[in-house]
C-alpha positions in Angstrom: 0.0 0.1 0.1 1.5 3.4 -1.2 0.2 6.4 1.2 1.0 9.9 -0.6 2.8 12.2 2.1 1.7 16.3 1.9 4.4 18.5 1.7 4.2 19.4 5.0 4.4 15.6 6.0 7.2 15.7 3.8 8.8 18.9 5.5 8.2 17.3 8.9 10.0 13.9 8.0 13.2 15.5 6.5 15.3 15.0 9.2 14.7 11.5 9.4 15.2 11.3 5.2 18.0 12.8 6.0 19.5 10.6 8.6 18.8 7.8 6.5 20.6 8.6 3.6 23.8 9.5 5.3 23.7 6.3 7.3 23.2 4.6 3.3 25.8 6.3 2.5 28.8 5.7 5.0 27.8 2.0 4.5 25.7 1.5 7.7 22.4 2.0 6.6 19.5 2.3 9.3 15.8 2.2 8.8 13.2 4.9 9.3 10.1 3.3 11.1 6.3 4.7 12.4 4.2 3.7 14.6 0.4 4.5 14.2 -1.9 5.7 17.0 -5.4 6.2 17.1 -7.1 8.6 20.3 -10.7 7.9 21.5 -12.1 10.2 19.1 -10.9 7.9 16.5 -8.0 10.3 15.0 -5.1 8.7 13.5 -1.1 9.8 13.7 2.2 8.6 13.1 4.6 8.5 15.6 8.4 8.3 13.2 11.7 7.4 14.5 15.0 6.3 13.3 17.1 3.0 13.8 20.3 2.3 13.6 21.9 -0.5 11.7 22.2 -3.2 14.2 18.8 -2.7 15.1 17.1 -2.3 11.8 19.3 -5.7 11.0 17.5 -7.4 13.3 13.9 -5.9 12.7 14.4 -6.9 8.7 15.7 -10.4 9.4 13.2 -11.3 11.6 10.5 -9.6 10.2 11.2 -11.2 6.2 8.3 -14.2 7.2 6.2 -11.8 8.9 5.7 -8.5 6.7 3.9 -9.1 3.5 5.2 -7.7 0.6 3.7 -5.6 -1.7 0.1 -5.9 -3.0 0.2 -5.8 -6.8 -3.1 -4.6 -8.5 -4.3 -6.9 -11.5 -5.1 -4.2 -13.7 
């Protein structure tokens, strides 16, 4: 699934994107993650975080079997 970000959301996430690019350029790529929340009124939001390479590697290795790949629509 793809969810388009608004320009404001991209600006808010820019420091995280920059950190992912910087660690990738150093050969130690990390991972940008987000936790989904919902309040009692039904409003949703994401809380972003950056994981360093060691934590990202554990999640990637353990999650391969549990996280489904992209859903492709047949057209």
